[in-house]
N, C-alpha and C positions, 0 to 999 in steps of 0.2 A: 421554642424561644420565649423567654419571659419578656413581657411588654411592660414598660414602666407605666405606673398609674399612681397618681397622688392628688391630694387636694392642694391647690395652689391659691395664693392670695392675689387679688387684684391690687397691685401696688400703685397703678397710675391709669387714669382715663383721660384721653385727649382726642380731639377731632382732627383728622388729617385732611378732610374735605367735607363738603356738604353731604351728610348722611354716612360718612365713613368714620367709625369710632375705633380708636387704637387702644388696646389694652396691654399693659405690661404686667406679666404674671411672675411671681416669685414663690419660692418655697417658704412656708411660714417659719421654719427654723433656720432659714438661710442656707440650706443645703444646696450643693451644686445640682443643676439639672442635667439630664443626659445630653451627650453630644449630638449634634445634628449637622446636616449638610444642606446647602441651598436646594430648594425644591421640596423640602420636607413639610409635612402637615401634622397636626395633632387632632385627636378627637376631644371635643369639649362636651362634657355631660352636664346639661343644663337642668335636667329633671327627668322623672320617669317618662320614657318614650320620647324624650327631647334631647337628641344628641346630634352635634354638627361637627364638620371638619373645617379647620381654618389653617391656612398656610402660615408657617413661621416666617416673619419678615424682618427680623432683627439681625443681630450680628452673631454668627455661629460661634465666634470666639468667646462671647460673653455667656458663661454658663451660670451666671447668677440670675438670669431672667430670660423669659420667652416673650416675644412680642407678636401679637396677632392683630389683624384689622378686620372689622365686621361692617359690611354694608347693610344699612337699614333697607329691608325689602318689604314694602307695604303689602305686596301680594304673596309674600312667602308663607312658609308653614309654621311660623311662630318662633323660630330660633333667633333670628336677628332682632325681633321685637323684644324678646326676653333679655338679650344682652344689652340692648340700648336702654330699656326701661327699668330693668330689675337688678342688673349686676352693677353694684356700686363699688367705689374704692373701699378697700378693706374687706370686701366679701370674699368668701372662699368658693372655688369651683373645681370640680373634679376634671382632671385632664389625663389623657392616655396617649402614649406615643413616645417619640415621633416615628412616623413612617415616611417612606420616600419612594414614589414611583415616577419622579420627574427630576432625576439627578442631572447635574451639570456635568456632561462628559468633556474630557480634555479635547481642546481644538485650538487652532491658531486664530480662528475668526468666529465671531458669533453675530447673528442677526436676531435681536429680541423684538417680539411684537406683543403688546399687552393691550387689553381692552378693559376699561373700568377696574373693578376690584381684582382682575387678573394680574395686576401689577405686583401683588403681594409675593408670590413665589419668585418673581423675576428680580425684585429688589436685591436680595442677597447674591443672586447670580451676577449682577453687574459688578458688585464689589469683588467677587471672586475672580471674574474675568479681568478686572483691572489689576488685581494683585498678581495674577498669572502673566500679565503683560500681553494679553490677547488683544487683537483689534476687534472692536465691537461697535454696534449702534443699537439704539432703542427707538422704535416707533410706538407711540403710546396715545391711545384715543380714549375719549369719554364723551358723555352727552353734552356737558357744558364745562367751561373752564373751572367753575366753582366745585364741580363734582369730581374733578381729577385729583387724586390723592398723591401726597408725597412730592409735589412739584418743588418745594423748597429743598428737600433732601436731594432731589435729582439735579438741582441747579449746579452742583459742583462738577458735573460731568460736561458742562458746556454744550457745544453744538452736536455732540454725539447723541443727545436725546432730542427727539422731535415730538413735541406735545401737540395733539390735534383735537381740539374740541369740535364735536360733530356739528354743533349749531353755527360754527364759524367756518369750518373747512370741509364739511361733508364727511363721507366715509373715508377710512384710512386708504391711502394710496399704496396698496400692497405691491404694485408693479415696481415702485421705486426701490423696494427692498428685495423682492423675490426674483425679479427678472435679472438674468446674468449674475447669479450668485458667484462670488469669488471662490476659487478652489479651496477646499478644506473648511468651508464655513458650515456651521450648524445653525439651524433656525429653531428658536425656542418661542413658543406661543402659548398664551393663556388668556382667556376672556370668555365672552358670550359665545354660545354655540354657533350662531351664524358667522362670526368672525373666524372661528376655528375651521368651519366648513369651507369658507372661502380660501383660507390659507392652505388647507389640505388639497384643495382642487388645483392650486397654483404651484405648490412646492413639491419636489421629489420626496417620496416617503422616506428614503434612506437618509435624507438630510434634515428631516423634521422631527421635533419632539414637542408634544402638546400635553396640556393638562386640562381636563374638563371638570367644571363644577356641577354641570347637569348632564344626565345621560345622553349619549348619542343615539339617534334612531337606529335600530338594528334590523337587519333583514334575516332574522332567524327563521328556521323552518317550523313546521307544525310541531307542537308539543306532543311527545309520546311518552309512554311509561317505560321506565328502565330501572335496573337495580344498581345500588351503590354498596360496595363492600367497604367497611371501615376497618382498615388493617390493624390499627392499634387496639381498638376495643373488641374486635372479633365479631362485630355485628354486621348484618346485611339488611338494608332497608329498601323498600320499594318506593320509587318516586313517581307519584301519579302525575298525569298530564297538567293538572291545575295546581301543583304543589312545587315549590322550589326545593333544590337540594338542601339548602340551609334549613328550611322548615322541616323537611323530612328527617334530617340528621338530629335536629333539636328535639323533634317529636319522639325520637328513639332514646332520648335521655343523654345525648352527647352534647355537651356545651361547647360552643364555638364562638370566638370573638366576632362580632359583626357590628355594623353601624348604619350605613346609608340605606341598605337593601335595594340600591339602584345600580350597582356596578360601577360606582365612581370613586369610592374612597380607598378601596384595596384592603380594608380591614379583614375581610373573610377569605383572603387568598389562601388556597389550600393546595398542597402538593398532590399531583396525580401520579399514581404508581402504575396503573394499567388502564387501558381504554383511551378513547379519543374524545375530549371535551368539545362541545359546541359553544364557542365563546360568544357571549352577548354583553360583555362589559365594555366600559369606556376607559380602561386603565392599561391593559397590556398592549405592547407594540405588536406589529405584524409578525416580527421575528419570534416574539415570546408566544404568540398564538400558535404559530406553526410548530414550535418546539413541543407544545402540549404538556409541559411539565407542571404547570400550575393552572388554577382556574378560580374565578370568583363565584363561589357557590350560591350567592344570593340571586344571581340571574342566569348564569351559564348552565348548560345541560349536557346531554351525552349524544354523540353521533354513533348510535348503536344501542346495544341492550345492557351494557354493563360498564361500570367504572370502579376502580379501586382507589380509594383516597387514603392519605396518611392521617387518619383520624382514629 
């Protein structure tokens, strides 16, 4: 599958909250951008070795522009600082995608939970749920009222949106949303790891959909050596205990799209033709893991001695 990649222009810069910069990106020639659905993200290539993923938070029907929001993270790895300090209006930036591992499934009811910048993939979901006539609510938390983004935009939904600054109301009252879930309701949650962990502990897995911006702690077994056969290229590589499948494959001269190398973005998802993967990513659902049809080769390994991948 060919992935869209192009240099886009920063058409607009504006702040949606304290430390949250919103960028509107357009094609320099005015060309339409690829279609996307709520929950999608794009890879933004900021420089050599500096690539980050950001959720699309605009209107999927508007193919003239993509909108992303970037939280300034003082203790981050440099991506947000680059965007805030060096990416100005009129500048070009290479963007790849979109991809979506957080799709909004059809349901009569939704319970949305967002923490901090985790509101970004949720925003277009609210509009889609509204258009579909679904019954929904949003519980939205942040450190302070000034740090909570898009409150003006959310105001049009009235009391279906509950905004909870932590310094005023404490931690989110998850019980008010998750206890006694109505029949047919799906729960969508995005935000900091501790919030997602708390929601996962309280919500039935079959009703819950989450997206993580940081990797979830995994209980993987001991790393062992195994072989990977690359069906398309006809090569077989040995994956040493201290080497990822991604690095082993690239070391054999087979180029694969990748980005985060943490198992959170889904860029390196690869079809598994034979063998059983040991999943260590934070992307696939429990059902997708059990099916064993794909794996994130940047972090996942093999339950056994051999895998055959569609590479």
